[in-house]
C-alpha positions as CSV (number, residue, x, y, z in Angstrom):
1,Q,-76.8,-201.0,-82.8
2,V,-77.2,-198.2,-80.3
3,Q,-76.0,-194.8,-81.5
4,L,-74.9,-192.2,-79.1
5,V,-75.0,-188.5,-80.0
6,E,-73.4,-186.0,-77.6
7,S,-74.0,-182.2,-77.8
8,G,-73.9,-179.1,-75.8
9,G,-70.1,-178.4,-75.7
10,G,-68.5,-175.1,-76.4
11,L,-66.0,-172.5,-75.4
12,V,-66.5,-171.0,-71.9
13,Q,-64.5,-169.0,-69.5
14,A,-63.2,-170.5,-66.2
15,G,-66.0,-170.5,-63.6
16,G,-68.7,-170.8,-66.3
17,S,-71.2,-173.6,-66.9
18,L,-72.3,-175.9,-69.6
19,R,-74.9,-178.7,-69.9
20,L,-74.1,-181.6,-72.1
21,S,-76.6,-184.0,-73.5
22,C,-76.3,-187.5,-74.8
23,T,-79.1,-189.0,-76.8
24,T,-79.4,-192.7,-77.7
25,S,-80.9,-193.9,-80.9
26,G,-84.3,-194.4,-79.3
27,R,-83.1,-197.2,-77.1
28,T,-83.9,-196.9,-73.4
29,F,-80.8,-197.1,-71.2
30,S,-82.8,-198.0,-68.0
31,S,-81.1,-201.4,-67.9
32,Y,-77.6,-199.9,-68.0
33,T,-75.3,-197.7,-66.0
34,M,-74.6,-194.8,-68.3
35,G,-71.5,-192.7,-68.0
36,W,-69.8,-189.6,-69.1
37,F,-66.1,-189.7,-70.1
38,R,-63.6,-187.2,-71.3
39,Q,-60.4,-187.1,-73.2
40,A,-58.0,-184.2,-73.0
41,P,-55.4,-183.7,-75.8
42,G,-52.6,-186.2,-75.5
43,K,-54.3,-188.1,-72.7
44,K,-56.3,-191.3,-72.2
45,R,-60.0,-191.2,-72.0
46,E,-61.1,-191.0,-68.4
47,F,-64.3,-191.5,-66.4
48,V,-66.2,-188.5,-65.2
49,A,-69.7,-189.5,-63.9
50,A,-72.2,-192.3,-64.1
51,I,-75.9,-192.9,-63.4
52,R,-77.5,-196.3,-62.7
53,G,-80.5,-196.8,-65.0
54,S,-82.4,-199.0,-62.6
55,T,-82.1,-196.8,-59.5
56,G,-81.1,-193.4,-60.7
57,G,-78.1,-193.5,-58.3
58,T,-75.2,-191.4,-59.4
59,Y,-71.5,-191.2,-58.7
60,V,-68.8,-188.9,-60.0
61,D,-65.0,-188.8,-60.1
62,E,-63.3,-186.9,-57.3
63,S,-62.0,-184.4,-59.7
64,V,-65.5,-183.1,-60.5
65,K,-67.3,-183.8,-57.3
66,G,-69.4,-180.8,-56.2
67,R,-69.2,-179.2,-59.7
68,F,-70.7,-181.8,-62.1
69,T,-74.0,-183.5,-61.9
70,I,-75.3,-186.3,-64.0
71,S,-79.0,-186.9,-64.7
72,A,-81.2,-188.8,-67.1
73,D,-84.6,-188.6,-68.7
74,N,-85.6,-192.1,-69.8
75,A,-88.6,-190.8,-71.7
76,K,-86.3,-188.7,-73.9
77,Y,-83.5,-191.3,-74.1
78,T,-81.2,-188.6,-72.9
79,V,-78.4,-188.4,-70.3
80,Y,-77.2,-185.0,-69.1
81,L,-74.0,-183.7,-67.6
82,Q,-74.4,-180.3,-65.8
83,M,-71.0,-178.8,-65.4
84,T,-70.5,-175.7,-63.2
85,S,-67.4,-173.9,-61.9
86,L,-65.5,-175.1,-64.9
87,K,-61.7,-175.1,-64.9
88,P,-59.2,-175.1,-67.7
89,E,-58.3,-178.7,-66.8
90,D,-61.9,-179.7,-67.7
91,T,-61.0,-179.0,-71.3
92,G,-61.5,-182.1,-73.6
93,V,-63.8,-184.0,-75.7
94,Y,-66.7,-185.4,-73.7
95,Y,-68.3,-188.7,-74.6
96,C,-71.1,-190.8,-73.1
97,N,-71.4,-194.6,-73.2
98,S,-72.4,-197.3,-70.8
99,K,-70.0,-197.4,-67.8
100,S,-68.4,-200.5,-69.3
101,G,-68.2,-199.1,-72.8
102,L,-70.7,-201.5,-74.4
103,F,-71.8,-199.3,-77.2
104,M,-70.0,-197.8,-80.2
105,W,-68.4,-194.5,-79.2
106,G,-70.0,-191.4,-80.6
107,Q,-68.2,-188.3,-81.9
108,G,-68.2,-186.6,-78.6
109,T,-68.6,-182.9,-77.9
110,Q,-65.7,-180.5,-77.4
111,V,-65.5,-178.5,-74.2
112,T,-62.9,-175.8,-74.0
113,V,-62.4,-173.8,-70.8
114,S,-60.3,-170.6,-71.1
115,S,-58.4,-169.2,-68.2
C-alpha cells in the first residue's frame, strides 16, 4: 500500500510563497499522473495541479495558473508544489495523490494565507 506524506504548509501573508512536498513510501510514481488537491473549510476537495510521471508534462487549474508550479523528483519519490503570490482563497488543506485518487489519502498539510 502506497503511503503519501505531505509537508511544507504553514501560515503566510498574502503575496507570500510556500513549497509543499509529497513523499511516497518508497514507491516510484513514474507510471502515474500525480496531482495536488486542496480542500477549503466547508468545501469539496478540488484539483490544483498534476504532473505526468512518464513525460513530466504538467497542467494546473485556471485558478492557480501562473502562480503554482508542480514538479517531481523521481529519485526522491517526491512531488512538489511551489506556490507563489498566495491569496487568502488558497487557504485549505493540501493533499497529493494520483490524479484519479488511486492511493489512500494522507493527512494533508494545512496552508493558511492571511490578508
